[in-house]
N, C-alpha and C positions, 0 to 999 in steps of 0.2 A: 572705600573699597578694600584697601589692605586691612583695616581694622575689622571689618565685617568677615573677611576669610579668616583671619587670624582668631576671632571669636568662635567661628565654626569649629576650627581645628581643636581649640582647647575644649569646646564643650564635648566634642566627640572622643577626644583623648581622655577626659575626665571620666566620661560614661563608661568607657571599655575598661580604665584602670579600677575604677570603683568596683565595678561589677566582678572583675576578675578576682579582687581581694575577697569580695564578699563570698563568693562560691569557693574559693580556696579555703577559707577558714572553716574549719569542721567543729570546732567546740572550744571552750574557754574563752577569755578575753572580756567576759562580761556582756550581759545582754545590752546595756546602754551603749557600748561602743559599737556592737553589731548593728544596733538600730540605727545609729547616726551614719554609718556606712551605707546601709541600704537606703536610707533617705537621702543621702548625697547622690547615690548613684541613680535614684529615680528622678531627682531634680535635673541631673545632667541629661539623661535621656529625654525628658521633656524638652529641655533647652534646645537639644540637638533637632528634635523633631520640628521645633517651632521655627528653626533656621532652615528647614526644608530637607533635613537628612534624616532618613529613617534607617535605623541601624540594622533591623532584620530585613532580608529581602522578601519581596513580595512574590509569592508562589501562585501560579495559576490553580483554579480549583481542580481537584482530582477528577471530579466528573462534572458533566454539564447536562442539562435536560435534553432528552432525545428529541432531536429535530429531523424529520424525514428528507430535508434538503441537505442535511450533513451526515447520513447514514450510507455507507457503501456497502451494498450486497454483493456477496461473492457466492455463486453457486458452484460447489467444487464437485469434481468426480468422486470424491470420497463419500458422497451420500446426502448432502444437504446444503442449505444456505448458512453462510458466515455473515452476521451483522457487525458493522464496525462503525463505531462513532467517530466521525472526523472532527477535528479541532482547528477550525479557521482562526480561532482566538490565539493560538500559539503558533501556528504555521500556515498563515493564509496562503501563501504562494504554493506551497506543496499541495494543499488541499485543492486549490484551483486547478492545478496540473492534472491530479487524479480525476477531477471531475470532467476535465476537457476530454482526456484520453478515454475515460469511460463512455462518454456519449458518442465517441468516434468508433467504438466497438473495438478499440485496440486491444483490450486484455482478453476479449474473448477468444477461447483456444489456446491460450498460452500455458507453458508447463512451469511447475515449481522445479527448477533446475538445480538448486542447491538446498538440501534439506539435512541438517545436522542434528542428530539426536540430543536432547536436553539444552538445544542451543536456539536455533530458529529455522524457518522455512522462508526460502527466497524466491520470488517469481517476478514476472514483469519484463521479461527480456524476449523479444520476438525471434532473436537467434537461437534461443535455449541453451547458451553456453556461458551466459554471464558477461558477455561483451557488447551486447546490444542494447539499443534504446530506441526512442521515439524520433520522428523527425523535427520535433521542437527542441529549441535550445535548452542547455542545461540550466538548472535553477541554483540561485545562491542559497547558501545554508541558512537555516532558521533554527539554530541550536536554541534549546530552551530548558527550563528546569524540569520538565517532566521525566521521571526515571523509566528505564527499560524493565518493566515489569511483564510477568506472564500475560500474553495477549496484546502487548503493545504493538503498535504498526509504526514502523520507522523506514525511513528512505534509505536504500542502499547508494552508495557513491564510489567512485575511483579515489586514488590518493588525494586529489585536491578536494578541498572542502566544499567547493562550489561546482561539483561535477554530478550531482543528482539529476535524474531524468526520468525514467520511468520505472526502474527496478525498486522493489520495496521487500520488506522482510516482516514477518509476525514471530515475535519472541516466544519461545516454548517455555523458558524458565528465566527467572530475574538475572539480568546481566548489567550489573550497574557501571561496570567499567566502559560501557558504551556511552553512558549518559554525556550530553554536551559535545559528542563527537559526531553523533548521527542525528538527524532531525525527526523528533517524534511528532507525529501528526494524526494520532488516532489510537483507538483501543478497541479490541473485540468485546461487544456486549453480549452476544448471543451466537452459539454454534461452535464454541472452542473445540468441541469433540471432533468436528470435522477437519480442524486444523491439525489436531494431534494424530488424525489418520493419514495425513499427507504421507506419501511413500519416501523414505529416506534414501540418501545417496547424494554423490557429488560428480556426476548425476546420478539420479535414481534410475535403476534398470527399467523400471516401468513407471515413469512420472506421472504424478497427479496433475489434473489440468482444471483451469478455470473454464467452466462451461459457459458462464455469463457474469460479466461485472455490470452493475447498474447502480443508479443513485435512487434511493428509496421513493422519493417523491415522484420519480417518473412512472412508478406503478407497473414495473415489468414483472410478470408472474416468473416464479421459480423455474428453472431448466433443470432437468434431470438427466440429460444426454446430449451429446454432440449431435447437431443436425447431419444428415447423411450428406456426403460430398455431391456437389451438383452433377447431374448427368452429362456427359460429353455433348457438344452441340452436334446437331444432325447437319450435315452439309448437304445441300440439295445441288447435284450436278446434272446438267442437261445431257442426257445420253441417248443416242439414237435408238429408236423403237428396233426391237429385234425383227429381223426379216422373217417373214412367214416361209416355211419349207414348201418348195413347189410340190404339188400333189404329182404323184407318179401318173405318167401317161398309161391309158388303158391300151392293152396290145390290140391291134386291129384284128378283128375277126378274120379268119382265113376266107378267101373267096371260094364260092363253090364252083366247081367246073360245070360249065354248061352242059346240059345233057346232050348226048350225042342224037343226032337225027338218025333215025332207022331208015 
């Protein structure tokens, strides 16, 4: 066991050292010597792979085929539907949370409460001030290799890495400093112009609203306006029937005096 571990370490060290020398050399030294170094590096890399060590980290695919079961539709008050490809392959628990809350109708009517120009638009807070969340427990972080590019969907959180709950943000311009600090779980594939039109502010004076959130496979048609508030219930109270006013009595006709006898 010790011999195997030592062999793995030597193979990886040799691969990294040889590769570094090969790339550092810009010219001179002879083609034969450069060829030997490159050949040594290639052999060391193959040895490391055969021992179960892949030097280059495996990155998830930048895009995946569109699947209606993993497309999040947001109908916004800014004028249209935003289609977002969810990525359960890199953040399964976050995608599951979004689906669960969406099908509960949790996001319908919520505001984008924090929108910073050139940075991001944040929503998903029922309180509308950045302090709220759902009744479900917080989610453990699923940090991954996906970068925060324009249109990236990422989960907001508090100071704790495992405090994500319902709030999310959509990136307006690339922000690589957020990578591996917030969980990326999707990206806009259509309707980014409606995200760009979300009203700015912290909070905005006239916040934009999620009219409806839905999973595309559920087949809900787009919504263009919030439904009118329900009419107040009509209370039925038993009230006594109004008394009819008594008709005025007719004045008695004056009695005629009996004629006098002559």
